[in-house]
N, C-alpha and C positions, 0 to 999 in steps of 0.2 A: 891816603888808602891804606890799609893796614896787610900783611902777607901771613905766612903759614909755612910750618915745611912738611914733607912727606919723607917716608922712608919705606923701604920693603922691611919683610923681614929678613932673620938670617935664615944663612944654609938649610936645607930638611933633606932627608934621603930621594923624597922623590924629587928633589930637585935634580940631586945627581943622576938619578936614574932616569930622569928628562922625563917624568909623567907630570900629569895633570892634577893639583894639590884641590883646588877647588875648595869646597866648602867640609873636605874630609880632613878631620884633624892630625896631622903629624906634627910632632915634636922635631926642634933645632937636632941637628949632628953637633957632634963635641965644636967643629969647624963653624956651625952657625952660634954658638953661642961665641966662641972669641969675637966674631964678628961686631955681635951687639954690644960687648964688651967695647972692642975697640971703639963703636960709633959714640957709645956715651963715653968714652972717655976724650973724642974728637970736641964733641960739643961742648964738653967741658971745658976743654982748653983752648973752645973760638969763642965767635964773639958772634953767638946764636941770640941769646936772651928769650929761654923759650919757658914760657908760663907754667904750661900743663903739658901731658902727653895724655892724647888721646889715643884710644889702640884698639884692633878686631876681638872678641872674642877667642879665638880659635888659639891655639898654645903655642902654635911658633909666631905669631904675634904679641901674643900676651909673654912669653920669655923673653923677646928682642927688647917688648915695653921695660920690663921688670931689668933687663941690665942696666939699660939707660939709664932708666930711673935710680940703681943703686949708684952707679956712677956719677950721676949730676944731680941729683939730691930735689929732682924738677916731681911735683907730684903726676900720679895717670889716673886714668879713668878708665872704663871700658867705655866703647862706643859700637852698641852691638852694628849700628850701618856701616860698620866698616868691613864684617864680616866679608870674605871672600866670595865670589859669585857661587853660584851650584850648578855646574855643568854637568847635572845627572848621569847620562849613562857616558858619558867622557871622561869622569874620575877617572884615575890611575891608569890612563891610557897614555901615548904617548904624544907628548906636547909638539913634535913636529908631523904627525901625521896627517896624512894630505884631507882625509875626512873630517877629523877636528877643524882645520885649516878652512877647508869649505862651513861648514858649521857656524862657523864663529862671527862669521860675515853676514848670517841671517839672524837680523836682529829680535825678532817677534819667535824665534826656536827657543821650545820649553827646555832641550836635549833629554824626552822622554822621563820625567819628574824634576828636572833643575830650575832653574830662574831665566828670562829670557835676559839680552840686552836692553832692551827698553826699561822695564824691573828694574833692574840695576843701578841705568843711569839715572831714572827719578830716585832711587833712594838715597845714590851716591850726590848727585844732582841738590836736593834737597838738604845731604850734610853740610857743605859744603855754601850753600847760602845762609845756613844759620851760620857757618863759622865768620863769613864777610860778617856779618853785623855783628861780631863781637870783636872782631880784627884789627878796630883802633885802640880797644884795650888790652888783647889776647892774644899772646902769640901761642900756636900749638903747635905740635908736632905731632903727627899722626902716624901708627905703626900699622902698617897693614900688606898688603899684598899685589902681587902684578897686577892684578885682575882691577883692581882698585887705582893703582898707577896710572894704567891704561884711561880710566872715567875721569880722574881727575887731570888728562891731560887735553883730552878732547873739550872739558869745557873752560879752556884757556885757551886753547887754540883749533883751528879749523885742520880737521885731517879726513883724508879719504877712508872710505868706508876699508881698504886694503892696509893705509899706514895705522890705523887705530887698532884693525889684527893682530898688524908686526909688531905693535909699539910694547916696549917692556924695559924693565930698570932693574940694575943688579942687587942681589942682597945684601941688603944696608948701606946702599946709595943713599944719599941724602939730597934732598932738592926742594927749592924754595918757589912759592908761588905767590908775587903778588897781586891783589886785586884792585 
């Protein structure tokens, strides 16, 4: 069976300020650019054998993917389904706010103009099913967001609602998933 890699975009100012980015288009900080370049060098010098980069259309992921592509020569392609969840009224609020943490485990809630967890799961699970069909012939690196990481993890591993809500990865951390 095949596999793919996933990474979260480089640091943004809202990451530093501990705010929810969601679908808000936030640019990388200088450190975020450096993290992406360093990850590109790690991939170029490692044993990853990646055929293409699929990335979220949000600028923080697009810039991260661009740096990785420039360091590795791996072609990149935008994948709209990798866009971060729209957290509606919660965007720009504190990540660890008690109200948001409670809202995050209500999977049907649209957050007054956002996207529900169930809608997001359908979008990401469908994408992973499509990647799985090609995984024997093509290895992808997905460049996206912490919320996407949560859904990818839940695709492969059983998680309680609380584990799901608390799961996350660091900026420019890379993980391998095997089908």
